[in-house]
N, C-alpha and C positions, 0 to 999 in steps of 0.2 A: 512384485505386482500383487495388489489386493483387489477385492471386488466389493462393491457397495451392496449388491443383491446376490450373494453367493448361492442362494436357493435356486436361482434361475439357471445355474450351471447343470442342474439335473437334466436340462434339455440335451446335454451331450450324450445322454444315454440312448437317445433316439438314433444317433449316428451309426452304431453297430448294426441296428436293425435295418437301416437304409443300405448299408454295405452288404448285409446278408441278402437283402431283397435283390440287389444288383447282381450278386453272384448267382442267385437262383435263376434270374431272368437269362443270364448268359448261358447257364446249363441248358435251359429249355430251348434257347436259340440254337445251340450246337446240335441238340437232338433233332430239332426240326430241319436244320440244314443237312444232317446226315440222311434223313429220310428222303429229301429231294435231290440227293446226290451232290451236295456242295462239298468243296474240298477244305475241310478243317476250318481254320480261322481266317483264311484268305478268301476274299470275294472281290468282285468288280464294283467300283463306284466311280461314275463319271469317266469310265474308261481307264481308271488307274487302280492298281492293287493296293489294298490296305490290310494291315495286320493289327499289331498292338496299338496302332494309332487311334483305333476306334475307342480305346479306353481313356484317352487323354481328356476329352471334354467332360465325361462323367467324373473323372478324378478331380478336375478343376471345380466342378459343381460340389463335390464332397468337401474339398478344402474351403470353398466359399461358405458352405453351410456350417462348417466347424468354426470359422471366424465369427460368423453371425451369432452362433450359440454362445460364444465367449462374450460377445458384445451385450447379450441379454443380461449378463451378470454385472454390467456397468464397471468395467475395469478402471483402476486408477494406479498411477505410479509416480515416482519422484521425477520431476523434470526441472532442470535448471533454466530459469527464465530471466532475461534482463529486465530490470524495472527501475524507475526513478523512485527513490525512497528517501525519506528524511523526516525529522521531527522539528517543528518550530513551536516555541512557546511565546505567546503574546503576553508580555508582562505590563499591565496597566497601572499607572499611578492614579489612585482614586482619592488622593488627599484633598483637603478643602480648597487648596490653591487651584485645583483643576476646574473650579467653578468660575474662574476669572474669565472676562470677556474680551481680552486683548486679541483672541482669535475667535471669529464669529461662528456660531452664536456663543459658544464657550469653548474653553480648552478641551473639556471632556468630550463634547460633541465632535470637535475637530479630530481628536484622537480616535474616536469611534469610526469616523468617516475614513480615516487613513487605514484603520484595521480592516474595515469591510472591503476596501479596495485591495488590500493585501491578500485577503482570503480569496477573492475572485481571481487573482493572478496566479495562484499556486496550483501545481498539478494535483490531480485528485488523489494520488498515492502518497502525497506529503501529509503527514498527520499534524494537526494544529491543536495546541492546548491554550487555555486562557488562565492567567493568574492575575488576581487583583491585589494590590498592596497599598497600604497607607503606613501606619505604624507597625502593622503586622502583615504577613503574607497569607493569602487565602487562595487555594486552587478552586477556580470557578468551573472549569471544564477540562477534564483529562484529555490528553492528545487523542484525536479521532479524525476519521476521514469524512464524517457526517457534517457537511457544510451548514446545514440548517441548525444543528445543535451549537455550532461555533458562533454563528451569527446571533442566535438567541442569547447565548452567554454574554456576548458583547453588548447587546441591547439592555441587559439587566444592570450594567455597571452604573454606579452613582457616586458622586464625591462624598468623602467621609471625613477623616481627621488629618493628622500630620503625615509626614513623608519619611520613610526609611528605605533608601535605595538598596541598601545591603539586604534587607529583608525580602524585597521583591526579587532580587537576583538569586538569593538563596532558595526561595520558594520555587522559582523556575528551574534551578539546577536539580532540586529534589524531584520535580515532575519528570525531567529528562532521565534521571537515574533510575526511577521506578517505573518507567513506561512499559517495560516488558515483564514486570513482576505483578502477579495478582494481588489485589488489596481487599477484595470483597469477601474475606473469610474471617472467622473468629477462632482464636486459639488461646488456651490458658498456659501455653508453654512459655518458657523464659525467652524473651526477645534475643535474637542473635546480635552480637556487638557489631556496630557499624564499622566497616573496613574502609579506611582512607584510601582512595584510588591512587595508583602510582602516576605521578605527573607525566603527561604525554610530552614527547619531544617538541621543541620549539618549531612552530610553523605547521604542525600536524593538527587537523581538526576533525571532529566527529561530524557525521551527517545529522547534526542537531544544532540549532541556533536559538538565540533569544532575541526577540524584538522588544526593546524597552521603550514604551511610550510614556513620556513624563516631561515635566517642566524642569526637572533636574535639581530643584531646591531640596536639599537633604536637611530635615529638621529633627531627626530622631536617630539615636545610635542603632547599630554600630557603624564603624567607618565603612563606607561603600567599597573602598579599595581592597578591603579584606575579602569581600565576596568576589570582587573582580579577579583576585589572585586564584580563588577556588575555580573560577570559570577557566582561567588560563591553564591551570593544572589538568583540567578535564578535557581540554581541547574544544571548548564550547565558545563560539564567537557570539559577541553581543553587538547587535545593531541598534543604535540609539536614535530615536525619533523625538526631536525637541518639539514640545507642544507649548506654544506661547511666543512672546516677543521679548527682545532684550530690554526694551523700555518698560515692559510689564504693565500691571494694572493694580488698582487699589480695591480691596475687598472689605466688606463690613462683616466682622466675625465677633459675635456675642457683644455687640455694641462698640467694638474697637475697629479702627481703620488699619488694615494690614496691607502693605505693598508687597507684591510678588512679581518676580520677573524670571525669565528663562536663564538658566545657568548653563550656557553653552560650553564653558571651559570643562566642567565636570563631565558632561556627556561626551565631549570629544575625547577626553582622557580615558573614559571607560571603553569606548569603541576602539581606540588605538591600541590599548594594552591587550585586548582580546582578539585582535585581527579583524574586527568589524569595521563599521563606518558610521559616521554621524550625519544626519540630515534633519531638515526642518519639516514638520508636518505641513501639508498644503502645497508643497512644491512637487508636482507630479513628476517632473524630469528627474529630480534627485531621488525620489522614492522608487522610481523605476529601476535604478541600479541596485537597490536592496532586493527587489523582487527577483532579480536575475542572478544574485550572488549569494543566496542563502545556502544552508548546508545540505541541500538535497544532492544526491549523487546517483549515478547509474551503477547498480550492483547486479551480480548474478546470484540469485537465491534459489536453492532447490525447494520446490513446493510440490506437495502431493496433488496431482491434477487428474481429473477424470478424462480418460482417453477413449470413451465409448464411440465418439464420432470417428476417430481414426480407424477403429475396428470395423465399424459399419462401412466406411468408405472402402477399406481393403476388401471386405466381403463382396461389395457390389462390383468392384473392379475385377475380381477373380471370376465372379459369375458372368460378367459381360464378356470376358475373354473366352470362357468356356462356350458360351452361346455363339460367339462369332466363329470360333473354330469348327463347331458342329455344323453351323449353316454353311461354312465355306467348303468343308470336306464332304458332308453328307446331305446337305440341303434340308436339314431338319434340326429341331432342338431335341437333345437326348431326353 
């Protein structure tokens, strides 16, 4: 056990003085009793004899004051608490094809709407990160519990260039891998070599998932299935949300007409290989199953927690018991 305000423990020094004062008062009481002919420590109270019992209420008061003095130091200790915890990375396809309007008003806006709904459904202890990808992956928002920061990051997304699903998955995996390591420092030291994680047993998953929002059209290398295998090895499930329609839409890109359509086959394959699921954006019933089956789990995690309230409550309880006994036995408060 440690204390946030250890200087306040100096209040414990007053307790010996209080004890000495009590002993002194008892000595004066015995002298007074001897003068009037009382018989030692035994006297009559409510028709009953009392002896050492008279010291019980003051002792309880002394114990209560001791606990209260400890509470002034604001004690804290390690407590194992159950909590729902997990990390989810929203990987957004921001390629040019996401400007298509086969989902109203556009695929990008439909993806944003699905993501906002997802954020609203998650427990507050689930950390959510945002990654945007087109031909390259870019971390927009590190995993956080701050819902306003997550929603602001989603709102900033805009369509860009081509699509590399592998890059998006790889960027999301990197965010998950580094979520517990500090990155806001500078060093001139030699970077440590990247250690390839040992593949997890089949069917075992981390409390971390990727939600991939994309139309599934892969137009840039590398092969997305390579990134999928990396996710499988790390036990990270990928839930794919298809943004678009199988019939597709035609876009004007730099004077050329380009037809783009939803690649459900690729997205289904990605989800199945990683233990996730594929659904279409805009279908609330299907998306609900994603919200309920992500990688959050109940864990028991020791945390250093302030227990001042427990000490104060214990002190008050002991003082109340001492007061009740004193009133019951002697008709007064010691």
